C-alpha positions as CSV (number, residue, x, y, z in Angstrom):
1,X,16.6,159.9,73.9
2,X,17.8,162.2,71.3
3,X,15.6,164.4,69.3
4,X,15.3,161.9,66.4
5,X,14.2,159.0,68.5
6,X,11.9,161.5,70.5
7,X,10.3,162.5,67.3
8,X,9.7,159.1,65.9
9,X,8.4,157.7,69.1
10,X,5.8,160.7,69.4
11,X,4.8,160.0,65.8
12,X,4.2,156.3,66.6
13,X,2.3,157.2,69.6
14,X,0.1,159.4,67.8
15,X,-1.5,156.7,65.6
16,X,-3.5,155.8,68.8
17,X,-4.2,159.1,70.5
18,X,-6.2,158.8,73.7
19,X,-8.6,161.3,74.9
20,X,-9.0,162.6,78.3
21,X,-12.0,160.3,78.8
22,X,-9.6,157.3,77.9
23,X,-7.2,158.1,80.3
24,X,-9.9,158.6,83.0
25,X,-11.4,155.2,82.3
26,X,-7.8,153.5,82.7
27,X,-7.3,155.2,85.9
28,X,-10.7,154.3,86.9
29,X,-9.8,150.5,86.1
30,X,-6.3,150.7,87.7
31,X,-8.3,151.8,90.9
32,X,-10.7,149.0,90.8
33,X,-7.7,146.5,90.2
34,X,-5.9,148.2,92.8
35,X,-9.0,147.7,95.5
36,X,-9.9,144.4,94.2
37,X,-6.9,142.6,93.7
38,X,-3.7,144.2,94.8
39,X,-4.7,145.5,98.4
40,X,-6.1,141.9,99.5
41,X,-3.0,140.2,98.0
42,X,-0.5,142.8,99.9
43,X,-2.8,142.4,103.1
44,X,-2.8,138.3,102.7
45,X,0.7,138.8,102.3
46,X,1.4,140.7,105.4
47,X,-0.8,138.7,107.5
48,X,1.4,135.6,106.2
49,X,4.6,137.5,106.9
50,X,3.6,138.4,110.6
51,X,1.8,134.9,111.4
52,X,3.5,132.6,114.2
53,X,5.4,130.3,111.6
54,X,6.7,133.2,109.4
55,X,7.8,135.2,112.2
56,X,9.6,132.2,113.7
57,X,11.3,131.6,110.3
58,X,12.0,135.5,109.5
59,X,13.7,135.6,113.2
60,X,15.7,132.4,112.9
61,X,19.3,132.5,111.9
62,X,18.6,130.6,108.7
63,X,16.7,133.8,107.1
64,X,20.0,135.6,106.1
65,X,20.8,132.5,104.3
66,X,17.5,132.3,102.5
67,X,18.0,135.5,101.5
68,X,21.1,135.0,99.8
69,X,19.5,132.0,98.0
70,X,16.6,134.1,96.7
71,X,18.9,137.0,95.6
72,X,20.9,134.2,93.7
73,X,17.9,132.8,92.1
74,X,16.5,135.9,91.2
75,X,19.9,136.9,89.6
76,X,20.0,133.7,87.8
77,X,16.7,133.8,86.6
78,X,17.2,137.4,85.1
79,X,20.2,136.1,83.0
80,X,18.2,133.0,81.8
81,X,15.0,135.6,80.7
82,X,17.5,137.9,78.5
83,X,17.7,135.7,75.7
84,X,14.0,135.2,75.6
85,X,12.6,138.4,76.3
86,X,15.3,141.3,77.4
87,X,14.6,144.7,78.7
88,X,15.6,146.4,75.8
89,X,12.4,146.1,73.7
90,X,10.1,148.3,71.4
91,X,7.1,147.4,68.9
92,X,8.3,145.5,65.9
93,X,8.0,148.3,63.4
94,X,9.8,150.8,65.9
95,X,12.6,148.4,66.4
96,X,13.2,148.0,62.5
97,X,12.7,151.7,61.9
98,X,15.0,152.7,64.8
99,X,17.6,149.9,65.0
100,X,18.3,150.1,61.4
101,X,18.7,153.8,61.1
102,X,22.1,155.5,61.9
103,X,21.0,155.7,65.5
104,X,23.0,154.7,68.7
105,X,21.3,151.7,70.2
106,X,22.0,153.3,73.6
107,X,19.5,156.3,72.5
108,X,17.2,154.0,71.2
109,X,16.5,151.4,74.0
110,X,17.3,153.5,77.2
111,X,13.5,154.2,77.8
112,X,12.4,150.7,77.7
113,X,15.6,149.4,79.9
114,X,14.9,152.2,82.2
115,X,10.9,151.3,82.7
116,X,11.9,148.0,83.0
117,X,14.4,148.7,85.7
118,X,11.8,150.8,87.6
119,X,9.2,147.9,87.6
120,X,11.7,145.4,88.9
121,X,13.6,147.9,91.3
122,X,9.8,148.6,92.6
123,X,9.0,145.1,93.2
124,X,12.3,144.1,95.0
125,X,12.1,147.4,97.2
126,X,8.4,146.5,98.2
127,X,9.3,142.9,98.9
128,X,12.5,144.1,101.3
129,X,10.0,146.7,102.8
130,X,7.6,144.2,103.6
131,X,10.0,141.5,105.0
132,X,11.9,144.2,107.0
133,X,8.7,145.8,108.7
134,X,7.7,142.3,109.6
135,X,10.9,141.5,111.1
136,X,11.0,145.1,112.9
137,X,7.1,144.1,114.1
138,X,8.1,140.8,115.6
139,X,11.9,141.2,116.7
140,X,11.8,145.0,117.7
141,X,14.7,145.7,115.0
142,X,15.2,149.3,114.7
143,X,14.2,151.5,111.6
144,X,17.8,152.0,110.5
145,X,18.2,148.2,109.9
146,X,14.9,148.1,108.0
147,X,15.9,151.0,105.9
148,X,19.4,149.7,104.9
149,X,17.5,146.4,104.0
150,X,15.0,148.2,101.7
151,X,17.9,150.1,99.9
152,X,19.6,146.8,99.6
153,X,16.6,145.4,98.0
154,X,16.4,148.3,95.4
155,X,20.0,147.7,94.5
156,X,19.2,144.1,94.0
157,X,16.6,145.3,91.7
158,X,18.7,147.6,89.6
159,X,21.4,144.6,89.4
160,X,18.7,142.2,88.6
161,X,17.9,144.4,85.6
162,X,21.4,144.8,84.2
163,X,21.9,141.1,84.4
164,X,18.7,140.8,82.4
165,X,20.0,143.2,79.8
166,X,23.4,141.1,79.8
167,X,21.6,137.9,79.3
168,X,19.9,139.7,76.1
169,X,23.1,140.9,74.9
170,X,25.2,137.6,75.3
171,X,22.4,134.8,74.9
172,X,24.9,132.1,74.8
173,X,26.6,133.0,77.9
174,X,23.4,133.5,79.8
175,X,22.8,129.7,80.7
176,X,26.4,129.2,82.0
177,X,26.4,132.2,83.8
178,X,23.1,131.6,85.4
179,X,24.2,128.3,86.6
180,X,27.2,129.7,87.9
181,X,25.4,132.4,89.9
182,X,23.1,129.7,91.4
183,X,25.8,127.3,92.1
184,X,27.7,130.1,93.9
185,X,24.8,131.0,95.7
186,X,24.0,128.0,96.9
187,X,27.6,127.5,98.2
188,X,27.4,130.9,99.9
189,X,24.0,129.8,101.6
190,X,25.7,126.7,103.1
191,X,28.9,128.3,104.0
192,X,28.3,131.8,106.0
193,X,31.8,132.8,105.8
194,X,31.7,133.5,102.1
195,X,28.9,135.9,102.3
196,X,31.2,139.0,102.8
197,X,33.0,138.0,99.5
198,X,30.1,137.5,97.3
199,X,27.3,140.1,96.0
200,X,24.5,137.7,96.8
201,X,26.0,137.2,100.4
202,X,26.0,141.1,100.6
203,X,22.0,140.8,100.3
204,X,22.2,138.3,103.3
205,X,24.3,140.2,105.5
206,X,21.9,143.4,104.9
207,X,19.0,141.5,106.5
208,X,17.5,143.1,109.4
209,X,18.6,142.0,113.2
210,X,22.1,141.3,111.9
211,X,25.5,143.1,112.6
212,X,24.7,146.7,111.8
213,X,28.6,147.4,110.7
214,X,28.4,144.2,108.5
215,X,25.1,145.5,107.2
216,X,26.4,148.9,106.3
217,X,29.4,147.4,104.6
218,X,27.3,145.2,102.4
219,X,25.2,148.1,101.5
220,X,28.3,150.1,100.2
221,X,29.6,147.2,98.6
222,X,26.4,146.6,96.6
223,X,26.1,150.2,95.9
224,X,29.5,150.1,94.2
225,X,28.4,147.1,92.4
226,X,25.1,148.6,91.1
227,X,27.0,152.0,89.9
228,X,30.0,150.1,88.1
229,X,27.2,147.7,86.5
230,X,24.9,150.7,85.6
231,X,27.9,152.6,84.0
232,X,28.2,149.5,81.3
233,X,24.4,149.9,80.2
234,X,25.3,152.0,77.2
235,X,28.0,149.7,75.8
236,X,25.8,146.8,76.6
237,X,23.0,148.5,74.3
238,X,25.2,149.4,71.5
239,X,26.2,145.5,71.5
240,X,22.6,144.7,70.6
241,X,22.1,142.7,67.3
242,X,19.1,143.9,64.9
243,X,17.9,140.2,64.2
244,X,17.8,139.6,67.8
245,X,15.9,142.6,68.9
246,X,13.5,142.2,65.9
247,X,12.9,138.4,66.6
248,X,12.1,139.0,70.4
249,X,10.1,142.0,69.4
250,X,7.9,140.0,67.0
251,X,7.7,137.2,69.7
252,X,6.5,139.5,72.5
253,X,4.0,141.1,69.9
254,X,2.5,137.8,69.2
255,X,2.7,136.6,72.9
256,X,0.7,139.8,73.8
257,X,-1.9,139.5,71.0
258,X,-2.8,136.0,72.6
259,X,-2.6,137.0,76.1
260,X,-5.0,139.9,75.4
261,X,-7.4,137.6,74.0
262,X,-7.3,135.4,77.2
263,X,-5.3,132.6,75.6
264,X,-2.4,132.7,78.0
265,X,-1.6,128.8,77.0
266,X,-0.9,129.8,73.4
267,X,0.9,133.1,74.7
268,X,3.5,130.9,76.7
269,X,3.7,128.4,73.6
270,X,5.3,131.4,71.9
271,X,8.4,131.0,73.9
272,X,8.8,127.4,73.7
273,X,12.0,126.1,72.4
274,X,11.9,123.8,69.6
275,X,13.6,120.5,70.1
276,X,17.4,120.2,69.1
277,X,18.8,117.2,70.9
278,X,17.7,113.6,70.6
279,X,16.2,114.1,67.2
280,X,17.7,110.8,66.2
281,X,16.0,108.9,68.7
282,X,12.9,106.8,67.6
283,X,10.1,107.9,69.6
284,X,7.6,105.3,68.0
285,X,8.8,101.9,68.4
286,X,6.4,98.8,68.1
287,X,5.7,96.9,71.5
288,X,3.0,94.3,72.2
289,X,1.3,96.7,74.6
290,X,0.3,100.0,73.3
291,X,0.5,101.5,76.4
292,X,4.3,101.0,76.5
293,X,4.5,102.6,73.0
294,X,2.7,105.8,74.1
295,X,4.6,106.1,77.4
296,X,8.0,105.5,75.5
297,X,7.0,108.2,73.2
298,X,6.2,110.6,75.7
299,X,9.5,110.0,77.4
300,X,11.3,110.5,74.5
301,X,9.5,113.7,73.5
302,X,10.1,115.4,76.9
303,X,14.1,114.3,76.6
304,X,14.2,116.3,73.4
305,X,13.7,119.6,75.5
306,X,15.9,118.8,78.7
307,X,16.0,122.0,79.9
308,X,12.2,122.4,79.8
309,X,12.0,118.9,81.5
310,X,14.6,119.5,84.2
311,X,12.6,122.9,85.0
312,X,9.3,120.8,85.1
313,X,10.9,118.1,87.4
314,X,12.5,120.7,89.9
315,X,8.7,122.5,89.9
316,X,7.4,119.4,91.0
317,X,9.9,118.8,93.4
318,X,9.4,122.2,94.9
319,X,5.7,121.9,95.2
320,X,6.3,118.4,96.8
321,X,8.4,120.3,99.6
322,X,5.4,122.9,100.0
323,X,3.0,120.1,99.9
324,X,4.7,118.1,102.7
325,X,5.1,121.2,104.7
326,X,1.6,122.2,104.3
327,X,0.0,118.9,105.7
328,X,2.1,119.3,108.7
329,X,1.7,123.1,109.2
330,X,-0.3,124.3,112.4
331,X,-1.7,127.3,110.6
332,X,-2.3,128.9,107.0
333,X,-2.5,125.0,105.9
334,X,-4.5,126.0,102.8
335,X,-2.3,129.0,101.7
336,X,0.8,126.5,101.6
337,X,-1.1,123.8,100.0
338,X,-2.6,126.5,97.3
339,X,0.9,127.5,96.6
340,X,2.1,123.8,96.0
341,X,-0.9,123.3,93.9
342,X,-0.1,126.2,91.5
343,X,3.5,125.3,91.6
344,X,2.9,121.7,90.6
345,X,0.1,122.9,87.7
346,X,3.3,124.8,86.2
347,X,5.8,121.9,86.7
348,X,3.2,119.2,84.9
349,X,3.2,121.6,82.0
350,X,6.4,119.9,80.3
351,X,5.3,116.4,81.2
352,X,1.5,116.4,80.1
353,X,2.3,117.3,76.1
354,X,0.8,113.8,75.6
355,X,-2.3,114.7,77.4
356,X,-2.7,117.8,75.2
357,X,-1.9,115.8,72.2
358,X,-4.5,113.2,72.9
359,X,-7.5,115.7,73.5
360,X,-6.4,117.2,70.2
361,X,-6.3,113.7,68.5
362,X,-9.6,112.9,70.1
363,X,-11.5,115.7,68.4
364,X,-10.5,114.5,64.9
365,X,-10.9,111.0,63.2
366,X,-8.9,108.1,64.8
367,X,-5.1,107.8,63.7
368,X,-3.7,105.6,65.9
369,X,-5.8,102.2,66.0
370,X,-6.9,102.6,69.3
371,X,-10.0,104.1,71.1
372,X,-9.8,107.8,72.3
373,X,-10.1,106.8,75.8
374,X,-7.3,104.3,75.5
375,X,-5.0,107.1,73.9
376,X,-5.8,109.3,76.6
377,X,-5.1,106.8,79.3
378,X,-1.6,106.0,77.6
379,X,-0.5,109.6,77.5
380,X,-1.6,110.1,81.1
381,X,0.9,107.5,82.1
382,X,4.1,109.5,81.9
383,X,2.9,112.4,83.8
384,X,1.5,110.3,86.5
385,X,4.3,108.1,87.0
386,X,7.2,111.1,86.8
387,X,5.3,113.1,89.5
388,X,4.4,110.2,91.6
389,X,8.0,109.3,92.1
390,X,9.3,112.7,92.5
391,X,6.5,113.6,95.1
392,X,7.0,110.4,96.9
393,X,10.8,110.8,97.4
394,X,10.4,114.4,98.1
395,X,7.7,113.5,100.8
396,X,9.8,110.7,102.4
397,X,13.0,112.9,102.6
398,X,10.8,115.8,104.1
399,X,9.4,113.5,106.7
400,X,12.8,112.2,107.4
401,X,14.4,115.5,107.8
402,X,11.7,116.8,110.1
403,X,11.1,113.8,112.0
404,X,7.6,113.6,111.7
405,X,5.2,110.9,110.8
406,X,5.6,109.5,106.9
407,X,2.3,108.6,106.0
408,X,0.5,112.3,106.1
409,X,2.8,114.0,103.8
410,X,3.0,111.1,101.6
411,X,-0.6,110.8,101.3
412,X,-0.9,114.5,100.7
413,X,1.6,114.8,98.1
414,X,0.4,112.0,96.1
415,X,-3.0,112.9,96.2
416,X,-1.8,116.6,95.3
417,X,0.0,115.1,92.3
418,X,-3.2,113.1,91.1
419,X,-5.3,115.9,91.4
420,X,-2.7,118.1,89.5
421,X,-2.8,115.6,86.5
422,X,-6.5,115.7,86.5
423,X,-6.5,119.6,86.7
424,X,-3.9,119.5,83.5
425,X,-6.5,117.1,81.9
426,X,-9.5,119.6,82.8
427,X,-7.5,122.5,81.3
428,X,-6.7,120.8,77.9
429,X,-10.4,120.0,77.7
430,X,-11.5,123.5,78.3
431,X,-11.7,124.5,74.5
432,X,-12.2,127.9,73.3
433,X,-13.9,131.1,75.1
434,X,-17.5,130.4,75.1
435,X,-19.4,133.2,73.2
436,X,-21.8,133.8,76.0
437,X,-19.0,134.9,78.1
438,X,-18.3,137.7,75.2
439,X,-21.6,139.4,76.4
440,X,-21.3,142.4,78.6
441,X,-22.5,141.7,82.3
442,X,-23.5,145.3,83.8
443,X,-23.6,145.8,87.3
444,X,-23.7,148.8,89.7
445,X,-20.0,148.4,90.1
446,X,-19.5,148.4,86.1
447,X,-19.1,145.6,83.6
448,X,-17.7,142.4,85.3
449,X,-17.4,140.7,81.8
450,X,-13.4,141.2,81.7
451,X,-13.4,139.7,85.3
452,X,-15.3,136.7,84.5
453,X,-13.3,136.2,81.0
454,X,-10.2,136.5,83.2
455,X,-11.3,134.0,85.7
456,X,-12.0,131.6,82.9
457,X,-8.6,131.9,81.5
458,X,-6.9,131.2,84.6
459,X,-9.3,128.4,85.4
460,X,-6.5,126.1,85.6
461,X,-4.4,128.0,88.1
462,X,-7.5,128.6,90.3
463,X,-8.3,124.9,90.2
464,X,-4.7,124.0,90.8
465,X,-4.9,126.3,93.9
466,X,-8.0,124.6,95.2
467,X,-6.9,121.1,94.8
468,X,-3.6,122.2,96.8
469,X,-5.5,123.5,99.5
470,X,-7.8,120.6,99.7
471,X,-4.8,118.3,99.9
472,X,-3.1,120.0,102.7
473,X,-6.1,119.7,104.9
474,X,-6.6,116.0,103.9
475,X,-6.0,114.9,107.6
476,X,-8.1,117.7,109.3
477,X,-10.9,118.0,106.7
478,X,-11.0,114.8,104.6
479,X,-14.4,115.8,103.1
480,X,-12.8,118.9,101.6
481,X,-10.3,116.7,99.5
482,X,-13.2,114.2,98.5
483,X,-15.4,117.2,97.4
484,X,-12.6,118.4,95.3
485,X,-12.0,115.2,93.8
486,X,-15.6,114.8,92.9
487,X,-15.5,118.3,91.3
488,X,-12.4,117.4,89.1
489,X,-13.6,114.2,88.0
490,X,-16.9,115.5,87.0
491,X,-15.3,118.6,85.2
492,X,-13.1,116.1,83.0
493,X,-15.8,113.5,82.4
494,X,-18.4,116.5,81.5
495,X,-15.8,118.0,79.1
496,X,-14.7,114.8,77.6
497,X,-18.3,114.0,76.6
498,X,-18.7,117.3,75.1
499,X,-15.2,117.2,73.4
500,X,-15.3,118.8,69.7
């Protein structure tokens, strides 16, 4: 940063100067989070990667292809994130003060981009290191192959950061660019002969236990690509528009305030795109059956945001694949099922706008000439029908592809879909944070009030994981699924009776 930018940032940060005790307390919190959350997660990931099924998958011939698909998906996702929240971001006041002054944008926003790049590269490097070490532990791969893959992972993170910035600078080209990257990545995954000629294919060639010369050539190619893209960063930063920077900064500031208050749903709603297509379609049309009126209005409302609806359906289909696999898995069923439950919870978000509207309308005077229960039942038809159709097709296809019996995965994913809708209903009825949870909870380990409030805010995700784990074990432990159903139905009924 230049001297003027550094001085301005120093003045801005001096508004909330922290004492030595504040830094010590922050370090204490970071250490506790690392010990309580990060270390168990890393250990669980390592145990999962070194398990029998993961070992079989990592040492199979499909592992490099999966790497190609993951890298292409990561880069496509980075392009898509740019128009919403790019790496070049500062606080709203700093953005206005510095970007509207006669300063080069490259000086003003270089720091945030570097910090974002360090975070992304650290995550990709750590992921590559865990996968590489797991392959080395199970396959006896040399450390040179692992090192090449780890360095390739770091370069993938650097390229992802620059693509993230490109998506911010060219928001209209982000969607077609991401679609092209994902499509070419899928083609490269299906056609191994394309891997030497595509950047995502180079990441696949660097996978351990492959040809050493091809891996080194791929690493050199990735290094050249990362270096070339890094040289364009100053030019990209200078093309950033003030209005776009301010809009992203204000949106991120608003989402951060809501997330700090444990209202993650409101924070995510800040980034929801307003409907732009299908505005001329009549969502409400008379019909002899009120359920058809509500179902049709929900369907048209979802179609008005086609991208969001498509992502939701894809997530539901992905949850169906994971759920079907979890039912037939020989080990770690609960983990695969929990992942399917969480993914389904995310995918049902675009399909359950009607349920959230029914819950909000039920807390006020009746507006639609029907009871609150009928209104809620009508709005539940759309997510139940769509998720059931998608999950049923996915379960049958998975059973046919693996040659296994059809009814266990079908039963598991259908129950998963039902639990997912119930979890969404319970979350919609959750209401504001109870004042009792704002009180401190002193323990010998410190105040656990923050942890309890965090768990309350993530209640939907936790319930979704529990429901997914229960459906994955439906054949072996049917009582687990029965108990989960009782909990979800009881929770929904209790909150419905005490709705405000």
